[in-house]
C-alpha positions as CSV (number, residue, x, y, z in Angstrom):
1,M,0.0,0.0,0.0
2,V,1.3,3.4,-1.0
3,W,-0.1,5.1,2.1
4,Q,1.6,2.7,4.3
5,A,5.0,3.1,2.7
6,W,4.9,6.9,2.8
7,T,3.4,7.4,6.3
8,E,4.6,4.2,8.1
9,A,1.1,4.1,9.7
10,S,-0.5,0.9,10.7
11,S,-4.0,1.8,9.5
12,V,-5.7,4.0,6.9
13,P,-7.1,6.5,9.5
14,S,-3.6,6.8,11.1
15,A,-2.1,7.4,7.6
16,L,-4.6,10.2,7.0
17,L,-3.6,11.8,10.3
18,S,0.0,11.4,9.4
19,M,-0.6,13.1,6.0
20,L,-2.2,16.1,7.7
21,L,0.7,16.4,10.0
22,R,3.3,16.2,7.2
23,L,1.3,18.7,5.0
24,P,0.2,21.5,7.3
25,N,-1.6,23.5,4.5
26,V,-3.8,20.6,3.5
27,K,-7.4,20.9,4.7
28,F,-8.4,17.3,4.3
29,A,-7.2,13.9,3.3
30,I,-9.5,11.3,1.8
31,V,-9.1,7.7,0.7
32,T,-11.5,5.5,-1.3
33,L,-12.3,2.0,-0.1
34,G,-13.9,0.8,-3.3
35,G,-17.3,-0.7,-2.7
36,D,-17.0,0.2,1.0
37,G,-17.1,4.0,0.3
38,C,-14.4,6.3,1.6
39,I,-12.9,7.8,4.8
40,M,-12.0,11.5,5.1
41,L,-10.1,13.4,7.8
42,Q,-10.8,17.1,7.8
43,R,-8.5,19.5,9.7
44,S,-10.2,22.0,12.0
45,V,-10.4,25.5,10.6
46,T,-9.5,26.8,14.0
47,E,-7.2,25.0,16.3
48,G,-9.5,25.5,19.3
49,D,-9.1,23.6,22.5
50,Q,-11.2,20.5,22.3
51,S,-11.2,18.9,25.7
52,E,-11.5,15.3,24.5
53,E,-8.8,13.4,22.7
54,M,-9.7,10.2,20.8
55,D,-7.7,7.5,19.2
56,I,-8.5,7.7,15.5
57,D,-8.8,4.0,15.0
58,N,-11.3,3.6,17.8
59,L,-13.3,6.6,16.5
60,L,-13.5,4.9,13.0
61,E,-14.8,1.7,14.6
62,S,-17.5,3.6,16.5
63,L,-18.5,5.5,13.3
64,N,-18.7,2.2,11.4
65,Q,-21.1,0.9,14.0
66,K,-23.5,3.7,13.0
67,K,-23.7,2.6,9.4
68,D,-27.1,1.3,8.3
69,S,-26.4,-1.9,6.2
70,N,-30.0,-2.0,5.0
71,T,-29.8,1.2,2.9
72,A,-28.5,1.2,-0.7
73,I,-28.3,5.0,-0.7
74,P,-24.9,6.6,0.0
75,T,-24.6,8.3,3.3
76,C,-22.1,10.3,5.3
77,I,-21.4,9.7,9.0
78,S,-19.3,12.3,10.8
79,S,-17.6,12.6,14.2
80,A,-17.8,15.7,16.3
81,E,-14.8,18.0,16.0
82,T,-12.2,16.7,18.5
83,K,-8.5,16.1,18.9
84,L,-7.6,12.9,17.0
85,R,-4.6,10.9,18.1
86,A,-2.6,8.1,16.4
87,N,-0.1,6.3,18.5
88,G,3.5,7.1,17.4
89,I,2.3,9.7,14.9
90,G,0.8,12.6,16.7
91,T,-2.4,14.6,17.1
92,V,-4.6,16.7,14.8
93,S,-7.8,18.6,15.6
94,G,-10.5,17.8,13.2
95,R,-13.4,15.6,12.2
96,L,-13.5,12.1,10.7
97,F,-16.0,11.2,8.1
98,I,-17.2,7.9,6.6
99,G,-18.9,8.0,3.2
100,T,-20.8,4.8,2.3
101,A,-21.0,3.7,-1.4
102,E,-24.1,3.0,-3.3
103,K,-24.9,-0.7,-3.3
104,I,-25.1,-1.8,-7.0
105,P,-26.3,-5.4,-7.6
106,P,-23.6,-7.5,-9.3
107,S,-26.0,-8.2,-12.1
108,E,-26.1,-4.4,-12.9
109,L,-22.3,-3.8,-12.5
110,V,-20.7,-3.7,-15.9
111,D,-17.3,-2.1,-15.5
112,T,-15.5,-0.2,-12.7
113,T,-12.8,1.3,-15.0
114,G,-12.5,5.0,-14.1
115,A,-14.5,4.8,-10.9
116,G,-11.6,6.2,-8.8
117,D,-11.0,8.9,-11.4
118,A,-14.6,9.9,-11.3
119,F,-14.6,9.9,-7.5
120,I,-11.5,12.2,-7.4
121,G,-13.2,14.5,-10.0
122,A,-16.3,14.7,-7.9
123,I,-14.3,15.6,-4.8
124,L,-12.4,18.3,-6.7
125,Y,-15.6,19.7,-8.2
126,G,-17.3,19.7,-4.8
127,S,-14.4,21.5,-3.1
128,C,-14.3,24.2,-5.8
């Protein structure tokens, strides 16, 4: 995995946190998970004093428990703004998001070529 080689993180959320620490002008880092959707870590606009500090992997696990597996419609689940910690990496103030993917029946799925490019295009369009 490229993220693992560059960040030396043990998990995807920890790698996102590492990226925000290494790139202080970046507002968010996002990774696609194919049919499982995506995870995004957004840096706080203001580095306010959030009292609670949470382990980012534990936070992801708690957000995953809030997913509704019965819905086919994509949804977004967000944490509150807090200090997020990854052991051995550091701390960032921000919010963690989970985006679920639309569930497409295998019989309707023709080709996934370009799906990642389309996702990145949508993210760039939305951020502009």
